[in-house]
C-alpha positions as CSV (number, residue, x, y, z in Angstrom):
1,M,3.4,14.5,-2.7
2,T,2.9,16.6,1.0
3,I,4.4,15.7,4.0
4,R,2.9,16.1,7.5
5,T,4.3,15.5,10.8
6,V,2.1,14.7,13.9
7,T,2.8,13.2,17.5
8,L,1.6,9.6,18.2
9,E,-0.6,11.3,20.8
10,D,-2.6,13.1,18.2
11,L,-3.8,10.0,16.4
12,K,-4.6,7.9,19.5
13,K,-8.3,8.8,19.9
14,R,-9.0,8.5,15.9
15,P,-9.5,5.2,13.9
16,L,-6.8,3.7,11.8
17,E,-9.3,3.6,8.9
18,D,-9.9,7.2,9.1
19,I,-6.1,7.9,9.1
20,L,-5.2,5.5,6.2
21,Q,-8.1,6.7,3.9
22,E,-7.0,10.3,4.9
23,V,-3.3,9.4,4.0
24,L,-4.7,8.3,0.5
25,D,-7.1,10.9,-0.2
26,R,-4.4,13.7,0.3
27,E,-1.8,11.8,-1.2
28,E,0.6,12.6,1.9
29,I,3.2,11.2,3.6
30,L,2.6,11.0,6.9
31,T,5.3,10.9,9.7
32,V,4.3,10.2,13.3
33,R,6.6,10.7,15.7
34,L,6.6,8.2,18.5
35,P,7.3,9.3,22.3
36,G,11.0,7.9,22.1
37,G,11.6,10.5,19.5
38,Q,11.6,8.0,16.6
39,E,9.7,8.4,13.9
40,V,7.1,6.1,11.5
41,K,6.1,7.3,7.8
42,I,3.0,6.4,6.5
43,Q,2.5,6.6,2.4
44,P,0.3,5.8,-0.6
45,S,2.0,3.1,-2.7
46,G,1.9,3.8,-6.5
47,K,-1.1,2.3,-8.3
48,L,0.0,-1.2,-9.9
49,K,-0.1,-1.4,-13.8
50,P,-2.8,-3.8,-15.5
51,L,-1.1,-7.1,-16.6
52,P,-0.1,-7.1,-20.3
53,V,-2.6,-9.5,-22.2
54,L,-0.4,-11.8,-24.3
55,K,-1.2,-13.9,-27.3
56,G,-0.9,-17.6,-27.7
57,K,-2.4,-20.8,-26.8
58,V,-2.3,-23.4,-24.2
59,P,-2.0,-26.9,-25.7
60,E,-4.8,-29.5,-24.8
61,G,-3.3,-31.9,-22.4
62,W,-0.4,-29.8,-21.1
63,K,-1.4,-30.6,-17.6
64,D,-1.1,-34.5,-18.2
65,A,2.1,-34.0,-19.8
66,I,3.6,-32.2,-16.6
67,Y,2.7,-35.3,-14.6
68,E,3.9,-38.2,-16.7
């Protein structure tokens, strides 16, 4: 993953959607340097793994048993 640093001034005139999509497309870490010298990092998160399919069954009337 590449790292790119820009100033807040560089990003002010660009739509947020475009900036975020660019970070995703380039798979990069974007460091935004604020006027006070602080920095904010924007990076894509990893893709979620699919949930496992579990074997088993739910007995009939399970919901009624909870409320008895």
